[in-house]
N, C-alpha and C positions, 0 to 999 in steps of 0.2 A: 504494500500500500504506500502510495507516494506521501512523503513528508517534505514540505518545502518551507524554508525559513527565509524571509525577505525583509530588507530594510524598509523603514518608513521615512523617506526623505521628501520634504515638501516640494511640490511642483516639478517632479521628475517624470510624471506619468506612471509612477510605480503602481498607483491604485488601478490604472487602466490595464497594466500588464497583469496584475494579480487577478482582476476580474476576468480577463480573457483566458488566462491559464486555468482558472477554476472552472470556467465554462467548458473548456476543452476536456479537462480531466475529471470533472465531477467532484472537485475538491470543496471542502468547507473553508471559507475565508474567515479567520478569527478576527473579529472586530474588538476594539479596545474596551468597549463596555463589558464584554464577557470576562476578559482577563482581570480588569480592575474590580469587578464585582466579586469574583472568586477570591482574589487576594485580600480584599476588604473583609470578606467572610472569615478567612483563615486567620488573619491578623487581629481582627476585632477593631480595626481602624475605620473611621468614616470613609465611605467610598469617595467623597469629594476630596479628602486629603490624599488618598492613594492616587487619584487622578492627577491632582496638581503635582505631586512628587514625581510620578512616572513621566509626566509631560514636561518636567523641568520648570514648572510654574510655581512651586512652593516658595513661600516667603522664607526669609532667614530664620525666623522663629519656628516655622513649621519644619524646616529641614533640621533644626537643632532638636526638636521634640521627637522626630521620627527616628527610630533605630534602623539605620540604612542596612546594616548587616542582616537584621531580621527580615526586613522587607526584601532584600536580595535573595534570601533563602526561600521565601514563599513565592517570589516571582519565578525563580528557577523551578520550583516544584510545579507551579501551575503550567508553565511552558512544557515541561516534561510530561505531565499528565495529558496534555493535549496531543503531544507528539506520539505517545504510545497508542492513541486511538487510531492514528493513521488517516489517510485521505484528507489531509489538512494543509492549508497554507497559512502560516502564522507571520503576520507583519509586525515588526517592531519588538519592543520590550526586551531586547538582547537575545532574541531567539537564535539569530545567526551565530552569536558567540556561544550560547549555551549548548547548541546542538552540533557544533562544528566538528566534534570528534566522532560522531556517529556516521559510519560509512554510507548508509543508504539515504541520509538526509542531504538535500541539495540546499546550500546556503547561497543566497543571491543578493547582490547589491545592485540596485537600480539607481543610476546617477546621471547627471547632466551638468554642463557648464552653467555658470551663474546667469549669463545673458539669456540662455534658453529657458532657464527656470523663471526668470523675471517675466518673460513673455507669456509663459504658461499661466503664471499666477495672475497676471494682469487680465488675461482672457477669462480666467475662472471667476475673478472678482468684478470684472467689468470696470476696471480702472485704467487710467492712462499715465499714472505717475510711476516712473521707473524707480525713483528713490524710495517710494513707499513700498513697492513690491520687494525691492532688495532688502530693505530694513526688516520686513517681516520674515523673509527667508533666513537672513543672518541670525535674527532672534531665535527662530525655530531651531536652526542648526546648533546654536550655542546651548540652548536648553537641552536638546537631545544629548549633546556631548557631556554636559554636567551630570545628567542622569546616568549615562553609561559609565562615567568615571566614578560616580558615587556608589553605584550598585556593583559594578564588576571590575573597576579599575582597568578599563580597556579603551583603546583608541579605535572607535568603530569605523574609521576611514581606512584602516590598515587592510590592503587588498588580500593579504594572506589569510584573513579570517573567512574568506568566501570561496565557494566552488567556482563561481563565475561572476564577473562584473560587466554589466550592460549599460552602455551609454545611449540614452534615448534621443540625444541630439544627432547620433549617427545611425541608429537603428529604429525603424518604425516599431510601434507597439506590437503589431502583428508579427514582425520579425523576431522580436524578443520572445514572444509567446512560442514561436516555432523552435527557437533555440532551446528553450526550457523543456518543451515537450520532448524534443530529441534526447535531452539528458535523462529524463525520467524513463525513457525506453532503453537507455544504455545498460549493459550488464553491470557496470560499476556501481549503479545506484539502485539495484534491486535489493529489496529486503530479504535477508536470509535468517535462518534460525540463530546464527551467531551474531548478526548485527542487531536483531531484535533483543537478544539477551543483553547486549551491551547497553541498549537504550533502557531496558528494564532495570538493569543494575544502577544506572544513573538516576532513574526515578526512585528506586528503593533507597538509594543513598540520600537523596534530597528529603525523602520522608523521614528517614532516621535522623538526619541532622536537624530537621525542624522539631521533631519530638524531643531529642536530647537537649538542644540548646534552650528550649522553653523550660526545661527542668533542671538541667545540669550545665555547668560551665567547665571548659577545659577537657571535655571528652571528645575525641575524634573517632571517625569510623571509616572503614573501607568496605566495599561490597564486591563479591565475586560469585557469580551464579546464584545470587540470592542469599549467600552466606555473609554475615556481618562479622567483622573483627573490630573490637573496640580497643582503643589505646588511650593512655593518659596516666595520671598518677593522682592518688588521693590518700589522705590520712584516715578516711572513714570507709571501712570495709562494707558497711551497709549501702553506701552509695554505689559500689560496684555491683552488688546484687540487684539494686533497684534499676540501674542502668541496663543491665542484661535483661531483666524482666520487661522493661519498657521497649527495648529493641525487639524482643521476641514478639511483642504485640503489634508491631508495625506491619501493615499489609504488604505481602510479597516476600517477607523475610522467611527463609527456610531453616536457618540455624544461626546461632550467635556464639562467638568465641571471645572471651575476655582476655586481652593482653595488657590489661591495666595493672599498674604497680601499686601495691599497698605500702605506703611509707609510714613506718612506726613513728609515733610522736615521742620525742625524747625531750624531757625537761632539762634545761641547763643547770649546771651545778649551783648557780646563784639563786635558782628557784627552789633548791632542795631545802628542807627544814634543818 
């Protein structure tokens, strides 16, 4: 089942490419309302705050109040939950970065030079002011960059993050669609049992991390074929037992191994009676 992750760059005609591709392949295009709603549900944050943060529109106070690492974990989990369902095209929210290591996922950047984007936005908004159009694009790009840096510490313009980069100033929308359809038919991007297992392990890891970090700090996890290995150190043996029990309860986990170290608490001689 095809899984495509695509950038959301203003006025590059990426929305048209996504719609054309989804129509050809019968894919579900994931809109921002669905992702933001699910993240808000999982984090307990107001949906409006999640929206402003992910769109790079949050105020300084809101950015200070929101735990970006926690939001990053839940964003990753939501993207992976969608990818596992298959037959989906996910635009934005770092999906191209989060899914880049899964062999059957096609990560796409749709881009265009500023002059082209200015004309597209002017036509879309029915305006004739080049400066206004450019300012809106620059603002949007800067906001997107802030969000990607905050959530994933990544430069989203790095071409090595993508399977393919398409310039809509040089390629028509339909040509872009044809290029991507051809890729989905390539043997290199067919889902196999092995690549699906890789995707499932990433999803299980994101679930485990969300569960652990909400309850415990300083515990890390790895997942291989559904088997979880916990690492870290603590002075409380009960915490190890609780962490193992919690990891066992996570959907998709088949086994849990604790590699955590128990550090015996020793009182200094100055504390002795």
